[in-house]
A tleap script that builds the chain and sets N, CA, C and O, in Angstrom:
source leaprc.protein.ff14SB
mol = sequence {
  NMET SER PRO LYS VAL LEU PRO ILE VAL PHE
  LEU ILE ILE SER ASN VAL PHE MET THR PHE
  ALA TRP TYR GLY HIE LEU LYS PHE GLU ASN
  ARG PRO LEU TYR LEU VAL ILE LEU VAL SER
  TRP MET ILE ALA LEU ALA GLU TYR CYS PHE
  ALA VAL PRO ALA ASN ARG ILE GLY HIE SER
  VAL TYR ASN ALA ALA GLU LEU LYS THR MET
  GLN GLU VAL ILE THR LEU VAL VAL PHE SER
  ILE PHE SER VAL LEU TYR LEU GLY GLU GLN
  PHE THR ILE ASN HIE LEU VAL GLY PHE GLY
  CYS ILE CYS LEU GLY ALA PHE PHE ILE PHE
  LYS GLY PRO ILE CGLY
}
set mol.1.N position { 0.434 -1.274 -0.018 }
set mol.1.CA position { -0.200 -0.059 0.042 }
set mol.1.C position { 1.084 1.567 0.169 }
set mol.1.O position { 2.111 1.790 0.810 }
set mol.2.N position { 0.284 2.316 -0.793 }
set mol.2.CA position { 0.785 3.420 -0.924 }
set mol.2.C position { 1.538 4.079 0.836 }
set mol.2.O position { 0.881 3.963 1.870 }
set mol.3.N position { 2.736 4.623 0.819 }
set mol.3.CA position { 2.814 5.190 2.123 }
set mol.3.C position { 2.104 7.163 2.276 }
set mol.3.O position { 2.157 8.099 3.074 }
set mol.4.N position { 1.677 6.928 1.303 }
set mol.4.CA position { 0.072 8.427 1.213 }
set mol.4.C position { -0.741 7.391 1.623 }
set mol.4.O position { -1.393 7.904 2.531 }
set mol.5.N position { -1.114 6.204 1.504 }
set mol.5.CA position { -2.817 5.734 1.820 }
set mol.5.C position { -2.463 4.619 3.637 }
set mol.5.O position { -3.056 4.384 4.690 }
set mol.6.N position { -1.326 4.330 3.059 }
set mol.6.CA position { -1.446 3.962 4.756 }
set mol.6.C position { -0.996 3.854 6.055 }
set mol.6.O position { -0.806 2.930 6.846 }
set mol.7.N position { -0.817 5.681 6.057 }
set mol.7.CA position { -1.120 6.478 7.291 }
set mol.7.C position { -2.451 6.233 7.594 }
set mol.7.O position { -2.954 5.687 8.576 }
set mol.8.N position { -2.822 6.600 6.844 }
set mol.8.CA position { -4.304 7.373 6.385 }
set mol.8.C position { -5.440 6.044 6.959 }
set mol.8.O position { -6.465 6.316 7.584 }
set mol.9.N position { -5.114 4.911 6.683 }
set mol.9.CA position { -5.719 3.681 7.086 }
set mol.9.C position { -5.763 2.898 8.577 }
set mol.9.O position { -6.515 2.091 9.125 }
set mol.10.N position { -3.983 3.912 9.056 }
set mol.10.CA position { -3.762 2.709 10.039 }
set mol.10.C position { -3.972 3.972 11.079 }
set mol.10.O position { -4.204 3.519 12.200 }
set mol.11.N position { -3.963 5.328 11.063 }
set mol.11.CA position { -4.876 6.585 11.499 }
set mol.11.C position { -6.628 6.278 12.072 }
set mol.11.O position { -7.071 6.482 13.202 }
set mol.12.N position { -7.403 5.704 10.793 }
set mol.12.CA position { -8.563 5.469 10.868 }
set mol.12.C position { -8.992 4.352 12.046 }
set mol.12.O position { -10.018 4.389 12.726 }
set mol.13.N position { -7.866 3.297 12.101 }
set mol.13.CA position { -7.866 1.904 12.499 }
set mol.13.C position { -7.204 2.544 14.025 }
set mol.13.O position { -6.630 1.853 14.867 }
set mol.14.N position { -7.378 3.589 14.091 }
set mol.14.CA position { -5.914 4.267 15.730 }
set mol.14.C position { -7.145 3.988 16.527 }
set mol.14.O position { -7.609 3.142 17.290 }
set mol.15.N position { -7.475 5.274 15.893 }
set mol.15.CA position { -8.485 6.240 16.189 }
set mol.15.C position { -10.147 5.515 17.069 }
set mol.15.O position { -10.558 5.859 18.177 }
set mol.16.N position { -10.915 4.283 15.952 }
set mol.16.CA position { -11.367 3.568 16.858 }
set mol.16.C position { -11.340 2.998 17.986 }
set mol.16.O position { -12.297 3.063 18.757 }
set mol.17.N position { -9.921 2.165 18.335 }
set mol.17.CA position { -9.619 1.633 19.460 }
set mol.17.C position { -9.323 3.091 20.059 }
set mol.17.O position { -9.227 2.941 21.277 }
set mol.18.N position { -9.179 4.135 19.796 }
set mol.18.CA position { -8.754 5.281 21.379 }
set mol.18.C position { -10.305 5.674 21.318 }
set mol.18.O position { -10.845 6.113 22.334 }
set mol.19.N position { -10.984 5.524 20.186 }
set mol.19.CA position { -12.120 5.797 20.781 }
set mol.19.C position { -13.136 5.386 21.442 }
set mol.19.O position { -13.989 6.047 22.036 }
set mol.20.N position { -12.950 3.523 21.247 }
set mol.20.CA position { -13.090 2.726 22.798 }
set mol.20.C position { -12.617 2.748 23.756 }
set mol.20.O position { -13.290 2.258 24.663 }
set mol.21.N position { -11.259 3.292 24.122 }
set mol.21.CA position { -10.815 3.411 24.798 }
set mol.21.C position { -11.643 4.639 26.036 }
set mol.21.O position { -12.540 4.637 26.879 }
set mol.22.N position { -10.727 5.488 25.491 }
set mol.22.CA position { -11.449 7.000 26.198 }
set mol.22.C position { -13.096 7.021 25.805 }
set mol.22.O position { -13.749 7.844 26.447 }
set mol.23.N position { -13.732 6.321 24.960 }
set mol.23.CA position { -15.286 6.386 25.961 }
set mol.23.C position { -16.340 5.259 25.722 }
set mol.23.O position { -17.571 5.275 25.728 }
set mol.24.N position { -15.272 4.122 25.476 }
set mol.24.CA position { -16.800 2.971 25.679 }
set mol.24.C position { -17.509 2.785 26.949 }
set mol.24.O position { -18.715 2.782 27.199 }
set mol.25.N position { -16.308 2.605 27.812 }
set mol.25.CA position { -17.390 2.419 29.154 }
set mol.25.C position { -17.991 3.142 29.846 }
set mol.25.O position { -18.209 3.024 31.052 }
set mol.26.N position { -18.492 4.416 28.731 }
set mol.26.CA position { -19.561 5.004 29.032 }
set mol.26.C position { -20.723 4.407 29.402 }
set mol.26.O position { -21.350 4.857 30.361 }
set mol.27.N position { -21.120 3.439 28.775 }
set mol.27.CA position { -22.092 2.428 28.588 }
set mol.27.C position { -22.025 1.133 29.925 }
set mol.27.O position { -22.921 0.326 30.174 }
set mol.28.N position { -20.784 1.251 30.577 }
set mol.28.CA position { -20.742 0.804 31.520 }
set mol.28.C position { -20.602 1.188 33.083 }
set mol.28.O position { -19.988 0.506 33.903 }
set mol.29.N position { -21.257 2.360 33.346 }
set mol.29.CA position { -21.077 3.159 34.732 }
set mol.29.C position { -21.525 2.279 35.965 }
set mol.29.O position { -21.763 2.758 37.074 }
set mol.30.N position { -21.587 1.305 35.736 }
set mol.30.CA position { -21.851 -0.006 36.632 }
set mol.30.C position { -20.673 -0.212 37.432 }
set mol.30.O position { -20.561 -0.382 38.646 }
set mol.31.N position { -19.440 -0.142 36.110 }
set mol.31.CA position { -18.669 -1.106 36.367 }
set mol.31.C position { -17.034 -0.161 37.370 }
set mol.31.O position { -16.663 1.012 37.413 }
set mol.32.N position { -16.681 -1.034 37.796 }
set mol.32.CA position { -15.079 -0.209 38.849 }
set mol.32.C position { -14.774 0.414 37.904 }
set mol.32.O position { -15.055 0.344 36.708 }
set mol.33.N position { -13.865 1.363 38.800 }
set mol.33.CA position { -14.054 2.888 37.739 }
set mol.33.C position { -12.034 1.773 37.366 }
set mol.33.O position { -11.692 1.665 36.189 }
set mol.34.N position { -11.101 1.167 38.481 }
set mol.34.CA position { -10.083 0.362 38.400 }
set mol.34.C position { -9.908 -0.241 36.967 }
set mol.34.O position { -9.079 -0.076 36.072 }
set mol.35.N position { -11.063 -1.030 37.124 }
set mol.35.CA position { -11.429 -2.102 36.222 }
set mol.35.C position { -11.554 -1.444 34.806 }
set mol.35.O position { -11.217 -1.972 33.747 }
set mol.36.N position { -12.086 -0.220 34.969 }
set mol.36.CA position { -12.538 0.289 33.006 }
set mol.36.C position { -11.262 1.366 33.061 }
set mol.36.O position { -11.084 1.773 31.913 }
set mol.37.N position { -10.387 1.924 33.913 }
set mol.37.CA position { -9.140 2.327 33.299 }
set mol.37.C position { -7.838 0.853 32.627 }
set mol.37.O position { -7.224 0.750 31.565 }
set mol.38.N position { -7.901 -0.043 33.875 }
set mol.38.CA position { -7.676 -1.313 32.919 }
set mol.38.C position { -7.856 -1.341 31.004 }
set mol.38.O position { -7.207 -1.037 30.004 }
set mol.39.N position { -9.124 -1.892 31.368 }
set mol.39.CA position { -9.329 -2.044 30.203 }
set mol.39.C position { -9.292 -1.484 29.483 }
set mol.39.O position { -8.956 -2.167 28.516 }
set mol.40.N position { -9.462 -0.280 29.151 }
set mol.40.CA position { -8.663 1.397 28.555 }
set mol.40.C position { -7.675 1.426 28.350 }
set mol.40.O position { -7.281 2.160 27.443 }
set mol.41.N position { -6.700 0.569 29.159 }
set mol.41.CA position { -5.395 0.646 28.896 }
set mol.41.C position { -5.368 -0.661 27.679 }
set mol.41.O position { -4.892 -0.710 26.545 }
set mol.42.N position { -5.647 -1.030 27.993 }
set mol.42.CA position { -4.815 -2.451 26.985 }
set mol.42.C position { -5.730 -2.166 25.931 }
set mol.42.O position { -4.907 -1.855 25.071 }
set mol.43.N position { -7.033 -2.027 25.278 }
set mol.43.CA position { -7.563 -0.770 24.501 }
set mol.43.C position { -6.845 -0.158 23.826 }
set mol.43.O position { -6.771 -0.429 22.628 }
set mol.44.N position { -5.801 1.255 24.607 }
set mol.44.CA position { -5.307 1.869 23.902 }
set mol.44.C position { -3.465 1.677 23.794 }
set mol.44.O position { -2.472 2.396 23.680 }
set mol.45.N position { -3.784 0.346 23.904 }
set mol.45.CA position { -1.974 -0.198 23.677 }
set mol.45.C position { -1.990 -0.834 22.238 }
set mol.45.O position { -0.905 -0.739 21.666 }
set mol.46.N position { -3.385 -1.713 21.250 }
set mol.46.CA position { -3.701 -1.938 20.287 }
set mol.46.C position { -3.724 -0.328 19.495 }
set mol.46.O position { -3.787 -0.157 18.278 }
set mol.47.N position { -3.675 0.440 20.244 }
set mol.47.CA position { -3.987 1.954 19.236 }
set mol.47.C position { -2.623 2.615 18.749 }
set mol.47.O position { -2.226 3.208 17.746 }
set mol.48.N position { -2.013 2.130 20.210 }
set mol.48.CA position { -0.543 2.704 19.706 }
set mol.48.C position { -0.189 1.602 18.432 }
set mol.48.O position { 0.057 1.874 17.257 }
set mol.49.N position { -0.229 0.771 18.845 }
set mol.49.CA position { 0.232 -0.017 17.561 }
set mol.49.C position { -0.117 0.081 15.974 }
set mol.49.O position { 0.341 -0.628 15.077 }
set mol.50.N position { -1.085 1.189 15.865 }
set mol.50.CA position { -1.309 1.180 14.853 }
set mol.50.C position { -0.768 3.394 14.548 }
set mol.50.O position { -0.256 3.697 13.471 }
set mol.51.N position { -0.890 3.935 15.072 }
set mol.51.CA position { -0.959 4.926 15.718 }
set mol.51.C position { 1.009 5.581 15.690 }
set mol.51.O position { 1.358 6.760 15.623 }
set mol.52.N position { 1.649 4.725 15.743 }
set mol.52.CA position { 2.667 5.033 15.566 }
set mol.52.C position { 3.606 4.273 14.576 }
set mol.52.O position { 4.674 4.629 14.078 }
set mol.53.N position { 3.136 3.517 14.486 }
set mol.53.CA position { 3.712 2.774 12.728 }
set mol.53.C position { 3.010 4.562 11.998 }
set mol.53.O position { 3.712 5.557 11.817 }
set mol.54.N position { 1.820 4.478 11.779 }
set mol.54.CA position { 1.435 5.491 11.205 }
set mol.54.C position { 1.933 6.733 11.022 }
set mol.54.O position { 1.670 7.332 9.979 }
set mol.55.N position { 2.861 7.407 12.171 }
set mol.55.CA position { 3.356 8.726 12.299 }
set mol.55.C position { 4.564 8.390 11.829 }
set mol.55.O position { 5.212 9.271 11.264 }
set mol.56.N position { 5.053 7.221 11.944 }
set mol.56.CA position { 6.502 6.627 11.214 }
set mol.56.C position { 6.584 6.683 9.886 }
set mol.56.O position { 7.461 7.278 9.260 }
set mol.57.N position { 5.379 5.865 9.282 }
set mol.57.CA position { 5.064 5.611 7.323 }
set mol.57.C position { 4.715 6.655 7.407 }
set mol.57.O position { 5.219 7.024 6.346 }
set mol.58.N position { 3.868 8.237 8.086 }
set mol.58.CA position { 3.556 8.980 6.871 }
set mol.58.C position { 3.759 9.657 7.173 }
set mol.58.O position { 2.903 10.541 7.209 }
set mol.59.N position { 5.715 10.036 7.929 }
set mol.59.CA position { 6.293 11.115 7.678 }
set mol.59.C position { 7.374 10.851 6.690 }
set mol.59.O position { 8.001 11.838 6.305 }
set mol.60.N position { 7.639 9.898 6.303 }
set mol.60.CA position { 8.101 10.202 4.951 }
set mol.60.C position { 7.478 10.391 3.711 }
set mol.60.O position { 7.768 9.811 2.665 }
set mol.61.N position { 6.269 11.560 3.949 }
set mol.61.CA position { 5.955 11.480 2.673 }
set mol.61.C position { 4.666 12.389 3.534 }
set mol.61.O position { 3.636 12.217 2.882 }
set mol.62.N position { 4.373 13.323 4.815 }
set mol.62.CA position { 3.264 14.657 4.900 }
set mol.62.C position { 4.892 14.956 6.556 }
set mol.62.O position { 5.803 14.311 7.075 }
set mol.63.N position { 4.414 15.976 6.626 }
set mol.63.CA position { 5.434 16.571 7.791 }
set mol.63.C position { 4.075 16.550 8.861 }
set mol.63.O position { 2.865 16.380 8.717 }
set mol.64.N position { 4.766 16.755 9.722 }
set mol.64.CA position { 4.488 16.667 11.034 }
set mol.64.C position { 3.446 17.112 11.839 }
set mol.64.O position { 3.090 16.603 12.902 }
set mol.65.N position { 2.779 18.483 11.060 }
set mol.65.CA position { 1.203 19.245 11.157 }
set mol.65.C position { 0.616 18.398 10.336 }
set mol.65.O position { -0.566 18.162 10.588 }
set mol.66.N position { 1.141 17.816 9.335 }
set mol.66.CA position { -0.197 17.303 8.784 }
set mol.66.C position { -0.611 16.044 8.535 }
set mol.66.O position { -1.379 15.567 7.701 }
set mol.67.N position { 0.238 15.453 9.681 }
set mol.67.CA position { 0.041 13.980 10.012 }
set mol.67.C position { -1.269 14.120 11.740 }
set mol.67.O position { -2.242 13.369 11.815 }
set mol.68.N position { -1.025 14.945 12.617 }
set mol.68.CA position { -1.249 15.424 12.969 }
set mol.68.C position { -2.836 16.210 12.735 }
set mol.68.O position { -3.739 15.754 13.436 }
set mol.69.N position { -3.223 17.464 11.697 }
set mol.69.CA position { -4.355 17.495 11.032 }
set mol.69.C position { -4.693 16.335 10.640 }
set mol.69.O position { -5.267 15.796 11.587 }
set mol.70.N position { -4.645 15.544 9.619 }
set mol.70.CA position { -4.971 14.361 9.237 }
set mol.70.C position { -5.527 13.275 10.469 }
set mol.70.O position { -6.548 12.587 10.495 }
set mol.71.N position { -4.346 13.433 11.535 }
set mol.71.CA position { -5.502 12.297 13.118 }
set mol.71.C position { -7.010 13.360 13.688 }
set mol.71.O position { -8.131 12.901 13.904 }
set mol.72.N position { -6.574 14.902 13.833 }
set mol.72.CA position { -7.627 14.884 14.149 }
set mol.72.C position { -9.437 14.927 13.651 }
set mol.72.O position { -10.522 14.735 14.200 }
set mol.73.N position { -8.873 15.337 12.154 }
set mol.73.CA position { -10.456 15.581 11.638 }
set mol.73.C position { -10.755 14.065 11.848 }
set mol.73.O position { -11.912 13.885 12.228 }
set mol.74.N position { -9.660 12.369 11.631 }
set mol.74.CA position { -10.182 11.334 11.580 }
set mol.74.C position { -10.660 10.986 12.379 }
set mol.74.O position { -11.610 10.224 12.196 }
set mol.75.N position { -10.260 11.357 13.721 }
set mol.75.CA position { -10.901 11.332 15.763 }
set mol.75.C position { -12.650 12.008 15.416 }
set mol.75.O position { -13.774 11.539 15.594 }
set mol.76.N position { -12.158 13.240 14.881 }
set mol.76.CA position { -13.901 13.332 14.755 }
set mol.76.C position { -14.827 12.870 13.950 }
set mol.76.O position { -15.955 12.406 14.114 }
set mol.77.N position { -14.051 13.112 12.921 }
set mol.77.CA position { -15.102 11.231 11.772 }
set mol.77.C position { -16.040 10.093 12.603 }
set mol.77.O position { -17.179 9.663 12.423 }
set mol.78.N position { -15.021 9.833 13.568 }
set mol.78.CA position { -14.681 8.233 13.668 }
set mol.78.C position { -15.975 8.625 15.071 }
set mol.78.O position { -17.109 8.146 15.080 }
set mol.79.N position { -15.504 9.437 15.976 }
set mol.79.CA position { -15.750 10.050 17.191 }
set mol.79.C position { -17.449 10.576 17.102 }
set mol.79.O position { -18.129 10.640 18.126 }
set mol.80.N position { -17.914 10.874 15.952 }
set mol.80.CA position { -19.173 11.827 15.764 }
set mol.80.C position { -20.129 10.737 14.968 }
set mol.80.O position { -21.328 10.915 14.751 }
set mol.81.N position { -19.143 9.233 14.459 }
set mol.81.CA position { -20.136 8.291 14.031 }
set mol.81.C position { -20.615 6.911 15.158 }
set mol.81.O position { -21.472 6.033 15.057 }
set mol.82.N position { -19.768 7.190 16.045 }
set mol.82.CA position { -19.478 6.263 17.314 }
set mol.82.C position { -20.228 6.595 18.429 }
set mol.82.O position { -20.708 5.766 19.202 }
set mol.83.N position { -20.406 8.582 18.584 }
set mol.83.CA position { -21.607 8.855 18.993 }
set mol.83.C position { -22.748 8.412 18.894 }
set mol.83.O position { -23.339 8.103 19.928 }
set mol.84.N position { -23.158 8.310 18.067 }
set mol.84.CA position { -24.020 8.404 17.449 }
set mol.84.C position { -25.027 6.633 17.308 }
set mol.84.O position { -26.112 6.065 17.428 }
set mol.85.N position { -23.929 6.536 17.051 }
set mol.85.CA position { -24.119 4.278 16.386 }
set mol.85.C position { -24.490 4.247 18.194 }
set mol.85.O position { -25.564 4.339 18.789 }
set mol.86.N position { -22.827 4.044 18.771 }
set mol.86.CA position { -23.132 3.291 20.245 }
set mol.86.C position { -22.900 4.262 21.066 }
set mol.86.O position { -22.133 3.811 21.917 }
set mol.87.N position { -23.120 5.266 21.269 }
set mol.87.CA position { -23.823 5.846 22.430 }
set mol.87.C position { -25.463 6.532 22.512 }
set mol.87.O position { -26.221 7.024 23.348 }
set mol.88.N position { -25.420 6.149 20.842 }
set mol.88.CA position { -26.848 6.998 21.217 }
set mol.88.C position { -27.113 8.299 21.079 }
set mol.88.O position { -28.238 8.531 21.523 }
set mol.89.N position { -26.396 9.590 20.515 }
set mol.89.CA position { -25.979 10.622 21.005 }
set mol.89.C position { -26.495 10.909 19.186 }
set mol.89.O position { -26.530 10.278 18.130 }
set mol.90.N position { -26.811 12.208 19.687 }
set mol.90.CA position { -27.352 13.176 18.296 }
set mol.90.C position { -26.604 14.024 17.849 }
set mol.90.O position { -26.270 14.968 18.565 }
set mol.91.N position { -26.107 13.893 16.425 }
set mol.91.CA position { -25.370 14.679 15.836 }
set mol.91.C position { -26.295 16.185 15.192 }
set mol.91.O position { -27.200 16.031 14.372 }
set mol.92.N position { -25.842 17.767 15.779 }
set mol.92.CA position { -26.944 18.419 15.707 }
set mol.92.C position { -25.693 19.415 14.511 }
set mol.92.O position { -24.541 19.182 14.145 }
set mol.93.N position { -26.503 20.343 14.278 }
set mol.93.CA position { -26.196 21.554 13.017 }
set mol.93.C position { -24.874 21.514 13.674 }
set mol.93.O position { -23.907 20.885 13.245 }
set mol.94.N position { -24.917 22.545 15.212 }
set mol.94.CA position { -24.122 22.478 15.905 }
set mol.94.C position { -22.540 22.249 16.114 }
set mol.94.O position { -21.679 22.829 16.776 }
set mol.95.N position { -22.551 21.245 15.329 }
set mol.95.CA position { -21.582 19.601 15.309 }
set mol.95.C position { -20.725 20.114 14.242 }
set mol.95.O position { -19.595 20.566 14.055 }
set mol.96.N position { -22.264 19.707 13.381 }
set mol.96.CA position { -21.622 20.433 11.193 }
set mol.96.C position { -20.500 20.821 11.727 }
set mol.96.O position { -19.371 20.344 11.614 }
set mol.97.N position { -21.074 22.172 12.612 }
set mol.97.CA position { -20.636 24.074 12.060 }
set mol.97.C position { -19.405 23.368 12.312 }
set mol.97.O position { -18.709 22.723 11.527 }
set mol.98.N position { -19.248 23.613 13.608 }
set mol.98.CA position { -17.757 23.254 14.403 }
set mol.98.C position { -16.982 22.382 13.540 }
set mol.98.O position { -15.876 22.819 13.219 }
set mol.99.N position { -17.216 21.593 13.232 }
set mol.99.CA position { -16.452 20.571 13.069 }
set mol.99.C position { -16.203 21.383 11.128 }
set mol.99.O position { -15.060 21.255 10.691 }
set mol.100.N position { -16.914 21.881 10.478 }
set mol.100.CA position { -17.275 22.093 9.633 }
set mol.100.C position { -15.104 22.971 9.327 }
set mol.100.O position { -14.074 22.689 8.715 }
set mol.101.N position { -15.578 23.918 10.156 }
set mol.101.CA position { -14.527 24.615 10.899 }
set mol.101.C position { -12.846 24.391 11.194 }
set mol.101.O position { -11.832 24.944 10.768 }
set mol.102.N position { -13.134 23.199 12.223 }
set mol.102.CA position { -11.752 22.587 11.931 }
set mol.102.C position { -11.544 22.188 10.530 }
set mol.102.O position { -10.417 22.417 10.092 }
set mol.103.N position { -12.457 21.598 9.678 }
set mol.103.CA position { -12.300 21.056 8.872 }
set mol.103.C position { -11.324 22.108 7.181 }
set mol.103.O position { -10.631 21.997 6.170 }
set mol.104.N position { -11.997 22.932 8.006 }
set mol.104.CA position { -11.483 24.449 7.058 }
set mol.104.C position { -10.177 24.394 7.452 }
set mol.104.O position { -9.442 24.399 6.466 }
set mol.105.N position { -9.767 24.360 8.171 }
set mol.105.CA position { -8.727 24.642 9.285 }
set mol.105.C position { -7.299 23.533 9.105 }
set mol.105.O position { -6.166 24.013 9.147 }
set mol.106.N position { -7.524 22.001 8.902 }
set mol.106.CA position { -7.785 21.876 8.275 }
set mol.106.C position { -6.589 21.527 6.405 }
set mol.106.O position { -5.548 21.005 6.006 }
set mol.107.N position { -7.515 22.119 6.055 }
set mol.107.CA position { -7.200 22.738 3.844 }
set mol.107.C position { -6.306 23.385 4.453 }
set mol.107.O position { -5.365 22.598 4.350 }
set mol.108.N position { -5.703 24.750 5.335 }
set mol.108.CA position { -5.019 25.722 5.312 }
set mol.108.C position { -3.716 24.954 5.895 }
set mol.108.O position { -2.574 25.410 5.941 }
set mol.109.N position { -4.098 23.855 6.270 }
set mol.109.CA position { -2.742 23.084 6.902 }
set mol.109.C position { -1.939 22.194 5.377 }
set mol.109.O position { -0.724 22.126 5.192 }
set mol.110.N position { -3.279 21.458 4.236 }
set mol.110.CA position { -2.085 21.225 3.354 }
set mol.110.C position { -1.772 22.045 2.671 }
set mol.110.O position { -0.619 22.001 2.242 }
set mol.111.N position { -2.792 23.326 2.205 }
set mol.111.CA position { -2.612 24.376 1.083 }
set mol.111.C position { -1.200 24.519 1.203 }
set mol.111.O position { -0.723 24.347 0.081 }
set mol.112.N position { -0.251 24.770 2.095 }
set mol.112.CA position { 0.918 25.210 1.981 }
set mol.112.C position { 0.800 26.615 1.923 }
set mol.112.O position { -0.344 27.065 1.854 }
set mol.113.N position { 2.057 27.650 1.941 }
set mol.113.CA position { 2.131 28.672 2.757 }
set mol.113.C position { 0.992 29.922 1.534 }
set mol.113.O position { 1.117 30.058 0.317 }
set mol.114.N position { 0.466 30.287 2.024 }
set mol.114.CA position { -0.890 31.547 1.266 }
set mol.114.C position { 1.020 32.679 0.964 }
set mol.114.O position { 2.120 32.932 1.457 }
set mol.115.N position { -0.268 33.019 -0.677 }
set mol.115.CA position { 0.614 33.817 -1.018 }
set mol.115.C position { 1.477 34.020 -1.611 }
set mol.115.O position { 2.022 35.122 -1.550 }
savepdb mol mol.pdb
quit
């Protein structure tokens, strides 16, 4: 797979793991906090197994700001899907406008120097 595409795929996978590590426990409020932390750490280990290679491979074709920007946009997309499908929360126009502003910022990161 292309070094331009592989980091994106790995970042998507890592964000799915991290979203579950950080927010999946919200459906299990009756579980002890220490257990939730332990399970979250185990899930986060899987996340790191994708995030670190994504950044290592990606840095050969993207700069650090571009990699971070990709990660943030992917995080928003993954979290939006997760919060609606897994947590049953509503996605409102306010979310869409806020995420749109972040995506506009991402455009300028990838656009390169202005002027």
